C-alpha positions, 0 to 999 in steps of 0.5 A: 117726165119723159125726153124723146130724142131723135138721132137718125144720121150715122155713127158719127152724129150719134157719138157728138149727140152724146154730150148733149143727151148727158147734158139733158139728163143732168138738166131734168135728172128725174126725166127719163131720156128715150132716143130713136135711132136707125137699127143698124146703129143703135149700137153707138149708144151702148154704154151711154147711161143716162139713156132709159130706152133706145127705139129703133124705126123700123125702117127694114121692115117697112121697105120689105113690105112697100116691096112686096107685091099685093098690099104691101103698101097698105101694110107698111102704112099700117105698121108705120102707124102702129110703130107712132102709136107707139111712141104716143103712148109714151106721152113724152114731154119733150121731142127733140130731133137732132137729125137734120132730115125729111124723115125726121121731120115728118116723124116729130110731126106726128109726134106733136100734140098740145104740151109737148115740146118740140124743137128741131126739124118738123113739119106744118100741117100742110107739111112743109118744114118747119123750123121751130128754134133758131138753132134749126135756122142757123143749121138750115140757113148756113151748116153744111160743106160749101157754106161759111159755117164755123161753129162745130156741129157738137155745139150746134146739137146742143142748141137745137136741144137747149142745153150748156154743156159741160166738161163733164157731159163731153166726157165718155161714161167712166166705166169705159175709159177706166184703166182695166176696162182698157187693159181688158180690150187690149188683151183681147187684140193681137197687141202686147198689152203694154205697148204704144199704139195707133188707131187707124180706121181705113173705110168710111161711110162715104167712098169720097171720104175714104183714103185710097187703099193704095195710099194707106198700103204706103202709109203703114208699111212707112209707119211701121218701119218709122216708129216702133209701136203697134198699129190696129185697124179698126172698122166693119166686117166689111172693111175686114178684107181690105185691111188683110190686104195692106196689113199683109206681112206687116208684122205690128199692124194688126186686122181688128175690122169687125172684131169690137163692139162700139163701146170696146173700141171707146176703150181702145180708142181711150188707151190709143197714142193716136188715132189716125182716119179720114172718117168722122166716127173715130175723131167723135169717139176721140172727141169722148176720150180726149185722145188726139188725132190726125184727121184726113179731110176733103175740102169737097165733102165735108167742112173740117170746122163742123165735124173735126177732131175736138181733142186739143193737139189734133190736127187735119190734113186737108186737101181739095181730094183724099187722094191729093194728099201724098202718104209721106204727108201723113206719115211725117205727121203721125210721127210728129203728133206721137213724138211731140214735135210741131207740124212738119206742114201746112195742117190745121190745128186744134189750139186754146185761144183766149176766145177758146178752142179752135182751129188754126194753120200751122203755117203762113197767116193765122186765120183773121178776121173774115167778112163773111163769118163776121157777118155770121156772127153779128146777125146770129150771135150779136158780135161787133158789125164787121168792117166793109173795105172793098167796094165789089162787096159794098155795090153787092149790097146796094144792089140787095138794098134795092131789091129789098125795097122793091119787095116792100113796095110790091108787098105793099100792093100785094095788102091791098089786092086779093088773088093772084096779081102782078106785085106777087109775081113780081115778089117771085122774080125778086126772090129769084134774083136776090138768090142768085146775088150769092152766086155771083159774090159768095160773100153774101150768100149768108145773108141770103140764107138767112132771108130764104130762111126766114121766108121758110119760117114764116109757114102757112097763114092768111094773106095778112099773116104772110105779107105782115111776116115778109114785110118784117123778114125785109125790114130786117134785112134792110137794118142790116144793110143799113150798116154799110149803104145809104138808104136806096130812096137817097142813093142817087144824091149820096157818094159812095164811101169808097169814093176818091 
């Protein structure tokens, strides 16, 4: 048996996929697990013992052919077709797309055939997006910056693959984190092997995730004055110049950018007292070694619920922009973590509760019940429906119910006609109005996104199939709305539950 996993995102996402890959191997011990990645990120699979073969997508060669004069397009098509045929020749039993990109969905579709179990983003025959499993639908509807999702990407990737993670899946391979391996990695750096040390990643995969260089200089110089340990700067070779500038003149701050493999980096993180940085890569490596983190996070760029550090005791310094985080706050929280002290200011902490690991604010009120997130949990996870205590939200749900009734009535008309009709135009307008409602009140955005995603899942079909699928969507929507508003047809006779 052979399983192909596509993970064509960046380094951090690949490390978040490690537990899923290990769970797949645990579930299918006789299977060969193949992984497809982009060439520049293939190193992120080094040391992962469950992977039988790593495929790299020939993006560079394709780009060169496309940019070449003459018959570059035809040559690129031929090379792409040859690559896909190579993959098809492996006769994979399962193809799992852990990426959420157009390219990965088309590649996944190209590998579909009878008897192949496909999970994750793929395509219908007409080229439109196909969401074959509930986890992919959830991702499409609810995950991303500005959305309400509070499930971590590590768990979502496992859901897409259809596996349940165990503690053993979430640890780095023993050979990468055993004391002798860690010691060898530390001895290659300029640090004394016996000294405690912090690992810092100044760079980031996106400029928006990068803490300003001037701020890093203040953090590192202040930290060296107030702490006796070593500070190791890691990153790519391209980031070495910036690291050299901020470490200049600092005796215990060492520039190690571009000087270790990713596998060695895992060993270095294993031995560190703390990981500090704004990018998600080190945070996700640290989750495999159970190393605590201080993560600098921008609410404008990432949703920390999805990509924050997972190690118990880790903390997140969160602000609208990374540049708004004062260097003094970074130093104070770093020292507090190193010295086992409580947070010095407002942070999000990774804590253990009766319901499992979660994030919790260090000051002020704990995150109490949130109607929107509770609504998502009720729809997708079968949890209790949240109590509605807001009159404005009641009115919005009432209007949504009215639009739902109107859509069902127009679908009845469409079913009786053939070809374009006034009812079809009205249905399009109703869908636009439903989308606008999420902009008016963001609390119903997850419900609107759920409806829109279910419409995407309909896929191509006959008029009768599309009509019946649409009816089912709106009936399910009414079923949810019935928890909060009376039936539209009798609404005029029913007083608002908020009436005095």
